[in-house]
Structures are given as structure tokens and as C-alpha cells.
Residue, then its C-alpha position, 0 to 999 in steps of 0.5 A: m500500499r502506498a502511503a504519504a502525506v499529501p504534497l505541498l501543493l495543498l494547504v488548508l487556509a486558516g479560517c476559510g474552509a478553503v484548500h489551495v490547489e495551484p489550477p492547471a490550464p487545459q487548452g483545446e479538446a483537454a479543456a473541453a473534457c475537463d469541462r465535460l468531466a467536472p459535473r460527473l464527479p462524485r460529491t464523496l470520495d472514500g468517505a471525504d465530502r467535496t470541499r472549495s478549493t482556491p483560487e476557484s477553478p473548473y479544473v480542480a476538485v477537492w474532498g476533505e481537507a486536503e486529503i484528495a485533489l483532483r486537477c484536470g487537464v495537467p501535462r503529461p507526466p515529466r516522470m512517466a516514460p514510454t515503457d511504464r506500466l499503467d495500472e488500469i481500472n475501470g478502462v482508464g490507465w493510471f500512472a503511479d509516480p514512483d517518486k511521489p507515491a502519493l500522486y496519480t495520473a489518468i492517461q485518458a485521451p485527450l487529457y491527462v487528470e492528476v490525482t493526489i491521495a493522502g495516506t489516510h484514504t485507500a487509492g484503489a477505492v478513490l481511483a475506482d470511483l473517479s475512473d468511471p466519470i473520466a472514461q465516460v468523458s474520455a468516450q464522448p465524441r469531441 
């Protein structure tokens, strides 16, 4: 089991109840796919409720107090090599970054979806719950 603290990308802001996550800036087909994904994301993941993020962005979703964060439309993971194995969950290939054990990236044309999962959650359950909406979005005509 992979367990690690959530990278410093996530910060709970004192007093406002929002989590700071730097939003990506997808373009073209990736931005359109992310727009289709946003309303399909679950309200609860592995027992954590959806919370606000700052700055607000349609390309970011957060659950719990910086426990799970999703960024849609990120670039291809720089660490990913053409020979790296992807874990397939419900038809979606996931790249597990060996240097950042809490970081997973869905590799699903036309977009990359990055998910950071705190060690207090079961990564497989979170990724399974996110795979279905990601697969639906990538299967839609562009």
C-alpha cells in the first residue's frame, strides 16, 4: 500500500475552509473534456466530502481537508516513460509516480487528470470512483 503525506501543493487556509490548489490551464480538447468531467465528479470520495478550493477553478476538485485533490488538464507527467506500466481501473490507465507515492495521473485521451491522495485514504477505491466519470468523458465525441 502506498501511503504518504499530500504534497505541499495542498494547503488548508486558516479560517476560510478552502484548500489551496494551483489550477492547471488546459487548452483545446483537454479543456472541453475537463468541462464535461466537472459535473460528473462524485460529491464524496472514500468517505471525504467535496470541499472548496482556492483559487476557484473548474479544473480543480478537492475532497476532505486537503485529503484528495484532482487537477484536470495537466500536462503529461514528466517522469512517465514510454515503457512505464499503467494500472488499468475500469478502462482508465493510471500512472503511479514512483517518486511521489501519493500522486496518480489518469492517462486518457484527450486529457491527463492528476489525483493526489493522502495516506489516510485507500488509493484503489478513490481511483475506481474517479475512473468511471473519466472514462465517460473520454469516450464522448469531441
